[in-house]
ZAMAR-636721 format. One record per residue (C-alpha): x, y, z; residue in three letters. Coordinates in nm, 2 decimals. Example, Ala and Ser with C-alpha at 12.3 -4.5 7.8 and 13.67 -1.06 7.14 Angstrom:
! residues 2
<pt><X>1.23</X><Y>-0.45</Y><Z>0.78</Z><type>ALA</type></pt>
<pt><X>1.37</X><Y>-0.11</Y><Z>0.71</Z><type>SER</type></pt>
This chain:
! residues 137
<pt><X>3.48</X><Y>0.19</Y><Z>-0.68</Z><type>MET</type></pt>
<pt><X>3.29</X><Y>-0.10</Y><Z>-0.53</Z><type>ASN</type></pt>
<pt><X>2.99</X><Y>-0.27</Y><Z>-0.71</Z><type>GLU</type></pt>
<pt><X>2.72</X><Y>-0.10</Y><Z>-0.58</Z><type>ARG</type></pt>
<pt><X>2.92</X><Y>0.26</Y><Z>-0.66</Z><type>ASN</type></pt>
<pt><X>2.97</X><Y>0.12</Y><Z>-0.99</Z><type>ASP</type></pt>
<pt><X>2.57</X><Y>0.03</Y><Z>-1.04</Z><type>TRP</type></pt>
<pt><X>2.45</X><Y>0.39</Y><Z>-0.91</Z><type>ASN</type></pt>
<pt><X>2.70</X><Y>0.60</Y><Z>-1.19</Z><type>HIS</type></pt>
<pt><X>2.59</X><Y>0.35</Y><Z>-1.48</Z><type>LYS</type></pt>
<pt><X>2.23</X><Y>0.44</Y><Z>-1.34</Z><type>VAL</type></pt>
<pt><X>2.27</X><Y>0.80</Y><Z>-1.29</Z><type>ILE</type></pt>
<pt><X>2.46</X><Y>0.81</Y><Z>-1.67</Z><type>GLU</type></pt>
<pt><X>2.17</X><Y>0.66</Y><Z>-1.81</Z><type>GLU</type></pt>
<pt><X>1.93</X><Y>0.88</Y><Z>-1.62</Z><type>PHE</type></pt>
<pt><X>2.10</X><Y>1.17</Y><Z>-1.75</Z><type>ARG</type></pt>
<pt><X>2.14</X><Y>1.08</Y><Z>-2.10</Z><type>ALA</type></pt>
<pt><X>1.79</X><Y>1.01</Y><Z>-2.15</Z><type>ASN</type></pt>
<pt><X>1.58</X><Y>1.26</Y><Z>-1.97</Z><type>GLY</type></pt>
<pt><X>1.54</X><Y>1.03</Y><Z>-1.66</Z><type>GLY</type></pt>
<pt><X>1.44</X><Y>0.70</Y><Z>-1.82</Z><type>SER</type></pt>
<pt><X>1.62</X><Y>0.41</Y><Z>-1.68</Z><type>VAL</type></pt>
<pt><X>1.55</X><Y>0.09</Y><Z>-1.87</Z><type>GLU</type></pt>
<pt><X>1.58</X><Y>-0.09</Y><Z>-1.55</Z><type>GLN</type></pt>
<pt><X>1.33</X><Y>0.13</Y><Z>-1.42</Z><type>PHE</type></pt>
<pt><X>1.09</X><Y>0.12</Y><Z>-1.69</Z><type>LYS</type></pt>
<pt><X>0.76</X><Y>0.29</Y><Z>-1.54</Z><type>GLY</type></pt>
<pt><X>0.91</X><Y>0.38</Y><Z>-1.20</Z><type>ILE</type></pt>
<pt><X>0.97</X><Y>0.77</Y><Z>-1.15</Z><type>PRO</type></pt>
<pt><X>1.32</X><Y>0.80</Y><Z>-1.08</Z><type>ILE</type></pt>
<pt><X>1.50</X><Y>1.10</Y><Z>-0.93</Z><type>LEU</type></pt>
<pt><X>1.89</X><Y>1.19</Y><Z>-0.83</Z><type>LEU</type></pt>
<pt><X>1.90</X><Y>1.27</Y><Z>-0.47</Z><type>LEU</type></pt>
<pt><X>2.24</X><Y>1.51</Y><Z>-0.38</Z><type>HIS</type></pt>
<pt><X>2.32</X><Y>1.48</Y><Z>-0.03</Z><type>HIS</type></pt>
<pt><X>2.57</X><Y>1.55</Y><Z>0.24</Z><type>THR</type></pt>
<pt><X>2.78</X><Y>1.27</Y><Z>0.42</Z><type>GLY</type></pt>
<pt><X>2.67</X><Y>1.24</Y><Z>0.76</Z><type>ALA</type></pt>
<pt><X>3.07</X><Y>1.12</Y><Z>0.89</Z><type>LYS</type></pt>
<pt><X>3.23</X><Y>1.25</Y><Z>0.56</Z><type>THR</type></pt>
<pt><X>3.09</X><Y>1.58</Y><Z>0.48</Z><type>GLY</type></pt>
<pt><X>3.14</X><Y>1.44</Y><Z>0.12</Z><type>ARG</type></pt>
<pt><X>2.86</X><Y>1.52</Y><Z>-0.20</Z><type>ALA</type></pt>
<pt><X>2.68</X><Y>1.21</Y><Z>-0.26</Z><type>TYR</type></pt>
<pt><X>2.42</X><Y>1.18</Y><Z>-0.59</Z><type>VAL</type></pt>
<pt><X>2.19</X><Y>0.82</Y><Z>-0.55</Z><type>ASN</type></pt>
<pt><X>1.95</X><Y>0.72</Y><Z>-0.79</Z><type>PRO</type></pt>
<pt><X>1.61</X><Y>0.65</Y><Z>-0.60</Z><type>LEU</type></pt>
<pt><X>1.25</X><Y>0.55</Y><Z>-0.68</Z><type>ALA</type></pt>
<pt><X>1.00</X><Y>0.82</Y><Z>-0.58</Z><type>TYR</type></pt>
<pt><X>0.64</X><Y>0.86</Y><Z>-0.51</Z><type>LEU</type></pt>
<pt><X>0.47</X><Y>1.19</Y><Z>-0.58</Z><type>PRO</type></pt>
<pt><X>0.24</X><Y>1.33</Y><Z>-0.31</Z><type>ASP</type></pt>
<pt><X>0.10</X><Y>1.63</Y><Z>-0.44</Z><type>GLY</type></pt>
<pt><X>0.39</X><Y>1.91</Y><Z>-0.41</Z><type>GLU</type></pt>
<pt><X>0.58</X><Y>1.69</Y><Z>-0.22</Z><type>ARG</type></pt>
<pt><X>0.81</X><Y>1.36</Y><Z>-0.35</Z><type>LEU</type></pt>
<pt><X>0.82</X><Y>1.06</Y><Z>-0.13</Z><type>VAL</type></pt>
<pt><X>1.14</X><Y>0.85</Y><Z>-0.11</Z><type>VAL</type></pt>
<pt><X>1.17</X><Y>0.51</Y><Z>0.08</Z><type>PHE</type></pt>
<pt><X>1.52</X><Y>0.39</Y><Z>0.26</Z><type>ALA</type></pt>
<pt><X>1.41</X><Y>0.01</Y><Z>0.18</Z><type>SER</type></pt>
<pt><X>1.77</X><Y>-0.13</Y><Z>0.02</Z><type>MET</type></pt>
<pt><X>1.58</X><Y>-0.40</Y><Z>-0.15</Z><type>GLY</type></pt>
<pt><X>1.49</X><Y>-0.48</Y><Z>0.22</Z><type>GLY</type></pt>
<pt><X>1.81</X><Y>-0.54</Y><Z>0.36</Z><type>ALA</type></pt>
<pt><X>1.85</X><Y>-0.55</Y><Z>0.72</Z><type>PRO</type></pt>
<pt><X>1.98</X><Y>-0.22</Y><Z>0.76</Z><type>LYS</type></pt>
<pt><X>1.89</X><Y>0.15</Y><Z>0.64</Z><type>ASN</type></pt>
<pt><X>2.09</X><Y>0.26</Y><Z>0.34</Z><type>PRO</type></pt>
<pt><X>2.39</X><Y>0.49</Y><Z>0.45</Z><type>ASP</type></pt>
<pt><X>2.18</X><Y>0.81</Y><Z>0.24</Z><type>TRP</type></pt>
<pt><X>1.90</X><Y>0.79</Y><Z>0.50</Z><type>TYR</type></pt>
<pt><X>2.14</X><Y>0.86</Y><Z>0.81</Z><type>TYR</type></pt>
<pt><X>2.25</X><Y>1.15</Y><Z>0.59</Z><type>ASN</type></pt>
<pt><X>1.94</X><Y>1.33</Y><Z>0.52</Z><type>LEU</type></pt>
<pt><X>1.87</X><Y>1.26</Y><Z>0.91</Z><type>ILE</type></pt>
<pt><X>2.23</X><Y>1.46</Y><Z>0.98</Z><type>ALA</type></pt>
<pt><X>2.20</X><Y>1.71</Y><Z>0.67</Z><type>HIS</type></pt>
<pt><X>1.82</X><Y>1.71</Y><Z>0.57</Z><type>PRO</type></pt>
<pt><X>1.86</X><Y>2.04</Y><Z>0.31</Z><type>ASN</type></pt>
<pt><X>1.91</X><Y>1.80</Y><Z>-0.01</Z><type>VAL</type></pt>
<pt><X>1.90</X><Y>1.90</Y><Z>-0.38</Z><type>ASN</type></pt>
<pt><X>1.69</X><Y>1.69</Y><Z>-0.65</Z><type>ILE</type></pt>
<pt><X>1.72</X><Y>1.61</Y><Z>-1.00</Z><type>GLU</type></pt>
<pt><X>1.45</X><Y>1.55</Y><Z>-1.16</Z><type>LEU</type></pt>
<pt><X>1.46</X><Y>1.38</Y><Z>-1.54</Z><type>GLY</type></pt>
<pt><X>1.41</X><Y>1.75</Y><Z>-1.69</Z><type>ASP</type></pt>
<pt><X>1.76</X><Y>1.85</Y><Z>-1.59</Z><type>SER</type></pt>
<pt><X>1.62</X><Y>2.07</Y><Z>-1.34</Z><type>LYS</type></pt>
<pt><X>1.78</X><Y>2.06</Y><Z>-0.96</Z><type>VAL</type></pt>
<pt><X>1.60</X><Y>2.23</Y><Z>-0.73</Z><type>PHE</type></pt>
<pt><X>1.69</X><Y>2.25</Y><Z>-0.32</Z><type>ALA</type></pt>
<pt><X>1.45</X><Y>2.04</Y><Z>-0.08</Z><type>ALA</type></pt>
<pt><X>1.43</X><Y>1.96</Y><Z>0.29</Z><type>LYS</type></pt>
<pt><X>1.38</X><Y>1.59</Y><Z>0.39</Z><type>ALA</type></pt>
<pt><X>1.18</X><Y>1.49</Y><Z>0.67</Z><type>THR</type></pt>
<pt><X>1.09</X><Y>1.16</Y><Z>0.75</Z><type>VAL</type></pt>
<pt><X>0.73</X><Y>1.04</Y><Z>0.80</Z><type>ALA</type></pt>
<pt><X>0.57</X><Y>0.84</Y><Z>1.05</Z><type>GLU</type></pt>
<pt><X>0.24</X><Y>0.69</Y><Z>1.22</Z><type>GLY</type></pt>
<pt><X>-0.03</X><Y>0.71</Y><Z>0.96</Z><type>ALA</type></pt>
<pt><X>0.17</X><Y>0.93</Y><Z>0.70</Z><type>GLU</type></pt>
<pt><X>0.45</X><Y>0.66</Y><Z>0.70</Z><type>HIS</type></pt>
<pt><X>0.21</X><Y>0.38</Y><Z>0.69</Z><type>ASP</type></pt>
<pt><X>-0.02</X><Y>0.58</Y><Z>0.40</Z><type>ARG</type></pt>
<pt><X>0.29</X><Y>0.66</Y><Z>0.18</Z><type>LEU</type></pt>
<pt><X>0.44</X><Y>0.33</Y><Z>0.20</Z><type>TYR</type></pt>
<pt><X>0.09</X><Y>0.15</Y><Z>0.09</Z><type>ALA</type></pt>
<pt><X>0.08</X><Y>0.42</Y><Z>-0.14</Z><type>ALA</type></pt>
<pt><X>0.41</X><Y>0.30</Y><Z>-0.34</Z><type>GLN</type></pt>
<pt><X>0.37</X><Y>-0.05</Y><Z>-0.24</Z><type>SER</type></pt>
<pt><X>0.06</X><Y>-0.08</Y><Z>-0.42</Z><type>ALA</type></pt>
<pt><X>0.23</X><Y>0.14</Y><Z>-0.72</Z><type>ARG</type></pt>
<pt><X>0.49</X><Y>-0.09</Y><Z>-0.74</Z><type>VAL</type></pt>
<pt><X>0.44</X><Y>-0.39</Y><Z>-0.58</Z><type>PRO</type></pt>
<pt><X>0.83</X><Y>-0.49</Y><Z>-0.53</Z><type>VAL</type></pt>
<pt><X>0.82</X><Y>-0.23</Y><Z>-0.23</Z><type>PHE</type></pt>
<pt><X>0.59</X><Y>-0.47</Y><Z>-0.06</Z><type>ALA</type></pt>
<pt><X>0.81</X><Y>-0.74</Y><Z>-0.10</Z><type>GLU</type></pt>
<pt><X>1.12</X><Y>-0.55</Y><Z>0.00</Z><type>TYR</type></pt>
<pt><X>0.92</X><Y>-0.49</Y><Z>0.35</Z><type>GLN</type></pt>
<pt><X>0.86</X><Y>-0.87</Y><Z>0.42</Z><type>LYS</type></pt>
<pt><X>1.22</X><Y>-0.91</Y><Z>0.37</Z><type>LYS</type></pt>
<pt><X>1.34</X><Y>-0.73</Y><Z>0.66</Z><type>THR</type></pt>
<pt><X>1.23</X><Y>-0.69</Y><Z>1.04</Z><type>THR</type></pt>
<pt><X>1.28</X><Y>-0.36</Y><Z>1.02</Z><type>ARG</type></pt>
<pt><X>1.01</X><Y>-0.06</Y><Z>0.96</Z><type>VAL</type></pt>
<pt><X>1.14</X><Y>0.06</Y><Z>0.63</Z><type>ILE</type></pt>
<pt><X>1.19</X><Y>0.43</Y><Z>0.65</Z><type>PRO</type></pt>
<pt><X>0.98</X><Y>0.70</Y><Z>0.43</Z><type>VAL</type></pt>
<pt><X>1.14</X><Y>1.02</Y><Z>0.36</Z><type>VAL</type></pt>
<pt><X>0.93</X><Y>1.30</Y><Z>0.22</Z><type>VAL</type></pt>
<pt><X>1.12</X><Y>1.57</Y><Z>0.06</Z><type>LEU</type></pt>
<pt><X>0.97</X><Y>1.93</Y><Z>0.03</Z><type>GLU</type></pt>
<pt><X>1.10</X><Y>2.19</Y><Z>-0.22</Z><type>ARG</type></pt>
<pt><X>1.27</X><Y>2.47</Y><Z>0.02</Z><type>SER</type></pt>
């Protein structure tokens, strides 16, 4: 297992053991995104910070401000039907869509105001960090 997968595994274990609470992300809502690999067809789970937006949950393909998008983002483009796991152990189906234009800007600004490190992530990269909206299906 590589270092990133090992880190994800530890976060997922802590998330499930503590009803969605992860010490490293204290005060930041986290969800577990269950998705299908674009190339492999394999099942994956990624812990992600999210922003509630009404009934929708919004995630950000920041990858810490890296120069490229995370693999999970491309998986959602290829396979937008996902499952979301919240801290109450409920898992529900959702459909992922990429926010664009004014909606993208509004949601990214809201997340940056709530969790300022997201503004830093955008400053670290020349790419526009994708915003993905998850709606129950």
